[in-house]
C-alpha positions as CSV (number, residue, x, y, z in Angstrom):
1,M,-20.8,12.4,-9.1
2,T,-17.5,11.4,-10.7
3,K,-14.7,10.9,-8.3
4,K,-11.5,12.6,-9.1
5,A,-8.5,10.6,-10.3
6,V,-5.7,10.6,-7.6
7,I,-3.2,8.4,-9.5
8,E,-3.1,8.0,-13.2
9,V,-0.7,5.5,-14.8
10,E,0.0,6.0,-18.5
11,H,1.9,3.4,-20.6
12,L,4.1,2.4,-17.7
13,T,7.0,0.2,-18.5
14,K,9.8,-1.1,-16.2
15,T,12.8,-3.1,-17.4
16,F,15.5,-4.6,-15.3
17,G,18.3,-5.5,-17.7
18,K,16.7,-7.6,-20.4
19,N,13.7,-8.5,-18.2
20,D,10.5,-6.6,-19.0
21,V,8.8,-6.6,-15.6
22,L,6.0,-4.1,-16.5
23,K,4.7,-3.9,-20.0
24,D,2.8,-0.8,-21.1
25,I,0.3,-0.5,-18.2
26,S,-2.4,2.2,-18.0
27,A,-4.7,2.5,-15.1
28,T,-6.4,5.0,-12.8
29,V,-7.0,5.1,-9.0
30,N,-9.8,7.4,-8.0
31,E,-10.3,9.2,-4.7
32,G,-11.6,6.9,-1.9
33,Q,-11.0,3.7,-3.9
34,V,-9.5,0.5,-2.5
35,I,-7.6,-1.3,-5.2
36,C,-6.3,-4.8,-4.5
37,L,-3.5,-6.1,-6.7
38,V,-3.5,-9.8,-6.9
39,G,-1.7,-12.4,-9.1
40,P,1.1,-14.9,-9.1
41,S,4.5,-14.3,-7.6
42,G,6.8,-12.5,-10.2
43,A,3.9,-10.8,-11.9
44,G,5.3,-7.3,-11.2
45,K,2.8,-6.3,-8.5
46,S,5.4,-4.9,-6.0
47,T,7.4,-3.2,-8.8
48,F,4.2,-1.5,-10.0
49,L,3.4,-0.3,-6.5
50,R,6.9,1.1,-6.1
51,C,6.6,2.9,-9.4
52,L,3.6,4.7,-8.1
53,N,5.7,6.8,-5.7
54,M,8.9,6.5,-7.8
55,L,10.8,4.3,-5.4
56,D,11.4,2.4,-8.6
57,Q,11.9,4.7,-11.6
58,P,9.8,3.7,-14.6
59,S,11.7,2.9,-17.8
60,A,9.0,4.6,-19.9
61,G,5.5,6.0,-19.4
62,H,4.1,8.4,-16.8
63,V,2.7,8.3,-13.3
64,L,0.5,11.3,-12.4
65,F,-0.4,12.1,-8.8
66,E,-3.2,14.6,-8.5
67,G,-2.4,15.8,-12.0
68,T,1.4,16.2,-11.4
69,D,3.7,14.0,-13.5
70,L,6.0,12.4,-11.0
71,T,8.4,11.3,-13.8
72,A,9.3,14.9,-14.4
73,L,10.1,15.9,-10.8
74,S,13.4,16.3,-9.0
75,E,14.2,14.1,-6.0
76,D,13.4,17.0,-3.6
77,Q,10.0,17.6,-5.3
78,L,9.4,13.9,-5.2
79,D,10.1,13.8,-1.5
80,Q,7.4,16.5,-0.9
81,L,4.9,14.5,-2.9
82,R,5.8,11.2,-1.1
83,E,4.6,12.8,2.1
84,K,1.1,12.4,0.6
85,M,1.6,8.8,-0.2
86,G,2.1,6.6,2.9
87,M,3.7,3.3,2.2
88,V,3.7,0.1,4.3
89,F,6.2,-2.7,3.4
90,Q,6.4,-6.4,4.1
91,Q,9.1,-5.8,6.7
92,F,8.2,-3.3,9.4
93,N,11.4,-1.2,9.2
94,L,10.9,0.3,12.7
95,F,13.9,1.8,14.4
96,P,14.9,-0.7,17.1
97,H,16.6,1.8,19.3
98,M,13.5,4.0,19.5
99,N,10.4,3.3,21.5
100,I,7.0,3.1,19.6
101,I,5.9,6.6,20.1
102,E,9.3,7.9,19.1
103,N,9.1,5.8,15.9
104,I,5.8,7.4,15.0
105,K,6.8,11.0,15.9
106,L,10.0,11.0,14.0
107,A,8.8,12.0,10.5
108,P,6.3,14.7,11.7
109,L,9.0,16.3,13.8
110,K,11.7,16.2,11.1
111,V,9.7,16.7,8.0
112,K,6.6,18.6,9.0
113,N,8.3,20.6,11.8
114,S,5.5,19.6,14.2
115,S,6.0,20.5,17.9
116,D,6.8,17.6,20.2
117,D,3.5,18.0,22.0
118,E,1.6,18.0,18.7
119,A,3.5,14.9,17.4
120,T,3.0,13.0,20.7
121,A,-0.7,13.7,20.9
122,K,-1.1,12.6,17.3
123,G,1.0,9.5,17.8
124,K,-1.1,8.5,20.8
125,R,-4.3,9.0,18.8
126,L,-2.9,6.8,16.0
127,L,-1.8,4.1,18.4
128,A,-5.4,4.1,19.8
129,Q,-6.7,3.8,16.2
130,V,-4.6,0.7,15.6
131,G,-5.4,-0.8,19.0
132,L,-2.0,-0.3,20.6
133,S,-2.6,2.5,23.2
134,D,-0.7,0.6,25.8
135,K,2.5,0.1,23.7
136,A,3.7,3.7,23.4
137,Q,6.8,3.2,25.6
138,E,7.6,-0.3,24.4
139,F,10.5,-1.0,22.0
140,P,9.9,-2.8,18.7
141,A,11.7,-6.0,19.8
142,S,9.1,-6.6,22.5
143,L,6.1,-6.5,20.1
144,S,4.8,-9.3,17.9
145,G,5.0,-9.1,14.1
146,G,1.4,-8.1,13.8
147,Q,1.8,-5.4,16.4
148,Q,4.9,-4.0,14.7
149,Q,3.1,-3.9,11.4
150,R,0.2,-2.0,13.0
151,V,2.8,0.5,14.4
152,A,4.2,0.8,10.8
153,I,0.7,1.7,9.6
154,A,0.3,4.3,12.4
155,R,3.7,5.7,11.5
156,A,2.7,6.1,7.8
157,L,-0.6,7.8,8.9
158,A,1.3,10.3,11.0
159,M,2.2,12.2,7.9
160,N,-1.5,12.7,6.9
161,P,-1.2,10.9,3.6
162,E,-3.9,11.1,0.9
163,V,-3.1,7.6,-0.4
164,M,-1.8,4.5,1.4
165,L,0.2,2.0,-0.5
166,F,0.6,-1.5,1.0
167,D,3.1,-4.0,-0.3
168,E,2.0,-7.4,0.9
169,P,1.7,-6.1,4.5
170,T,0.8,-9.5,6.0
171,S,3.2,-11.8,4.1
172,A,5.9,-11.7,6.9
173,L,3.4,-12.5,9.7
174,D,2.4,-15.6,11.4
175,P,-1.1,-16.7,10.3
176,E,-2.7,-15.8,13.6
177,M,-1.5,-12.2,13.4
178,V,-2.8,-11.5,9.9
179,G,-6.3,-10.7,11.0
180,E,-5.3,-7.9,13.3
181,V,-3.5,-6.0,10.5
182,L,-6.3,-6.6,8.0
183,K,-8.8,-5.2,10.5
184,V,-6.8,-1.9,10.8
185,M,-6.7,-1.7,6.9
186,Q,-10.4,-2.5,6.7
187,D,-11.1,0.4,9.2
188,L,-9.0,2.7,7.0
189,A,-11.0,1.7,4.0
190,H,-14.3,2.4,5.8
191,K,-13.0,5.9,6.7
192,G,-12.6,6.6,2.9
193,M,-8.8,6.3,2.7
194,T,-7.6,5.8,-0.9
195,M,-5.6,2.5,-0.9
196,V,-3.6,0.4,-3.3
197,V,-2.9,-3.0,-1.7
198,V,-0.7,-5.8,-3.1
199,T,-2.0,-8.8,-1.3
200,H,-2.3,-12.6,-1.3
201,E,-5.3,-12.3,1.2
202,M,-8.2,-13.2,-1.1
203,G,-10.8,-12.8,1.7
204,F,-9.6,-9.2,2.2
205,A,-9.7,-8.5,-1.5
206,K,-13.2,-10.0,-1.7
207,S,-14.7,-8.0,1.2
208,V,-12.8,-4.7,1.1
209,A,-11.7,-3.9,-2.5
210,D,-13.7,-1.7,-4.8
211,E,-11.7,-3.2,-7.7
212,V,-9.5,-6.2,-8.0
213,W,-6.6,-5.8,-10.5
214,F,-5.2,-9.1,-11.6
215,M,-1.6,-8.9,-12.7
216,A,0.3,-11.6,-14.5
217,D,3.3,-11.6,-16.9
218,G,3.8,-7.9,-16.5
219,Y,0.3,-6.8,-17.4
220,I,-2.9,-5.9,-15.6
221,Q,-5.0,-8.6,-17.3
222,E,-8.3,-7.9,-15.5
223,Q,-9.8,-5.0,-13.7
224,A,-13.2,-6.0,-12.1
225,S,-15.3,-5.7,-9.0
226,P,-14.4,-8.4,-6.5
227,R,-17.7,-10.3,-7.2
228,D,-17.0,-10.4,-11.0
229,F,-13.4,-11.3,-10.6
230,F,-13.9,-14.1,-8.1
231,E,-17.1,-15.5,-9.7
232,R,-16.6,-14.8,-13.4
233,P,-12.9,-14.3,-14.2
234,Q,-12.6,-13.4,-17.9
235,T,-9.1,-14.6,-18.9
236,E,-7.7,-18.1,-18.8
237,R,-4.7,-16.8,-16.8
238,A,-7.0,-15.5,-14.0
239,Q,-9.1,-18.7,-14.1
240,D,-6.0,-20.8,-13.7
241,F,-4.7,-18.5,-10.8
242,L,-8.0,-18.7,-8.9
243,A,-8.3,-22.5,-9.4
244,K,-4.8,-22.9,-7.9
245,I,-5.7,-20.6,-5.0
246,L,-8.9,-22.4,-4.2
247,E,-7.2,-25.8,-4.3
248,A,-4.6,-24.6,-1.8
């Protein structure tokens, strides 16, 4: 059975001044897919991800979410659709003056008009899901980076998104905290969450991705299964990238 397309990118271009960051990219993310975007720094991966929910406005081309062209929507309409696309950034962006459960409850209370009881119960379920049941009353400053990032994932999930976008979610973490965040993401993948992940974690891409998209010089240069990409990269650019990664 053919899976339905959730995100369709058509001839996407993004220019900053005279710098062409994204150059005529077309690609599709299907329901339930886990896409890992890999490539050298400066390839345009984070910009591409931010264009998927219009945090960065494309210079040309179209991004369709469930058939709706996001480039044609007003900011209010975009805000409604962004509720369906959870996003987790490199930095955790938690509110330092609120405890953990308050951070998670905020958007459902304000945006979805959930009752406090409803939002609290859901927040507790999500904290259990990310392994932080005992941290509901703590404040962000008392948590490790890995724990804060897991809270950020729970906060994004509180809006019941249909897609999760991750922008290098482990890059700001100490090495020993990376695994705990990747495990939460792995569990989400196993539950069928559609995910687009910009990452430098090649082990995660190898074991969790349905497809690896290799970006360099503003293009998606390869789209392949993890096995094909890591064992048989087709382009010289990908071969060079992987050789450097494996040497490191």
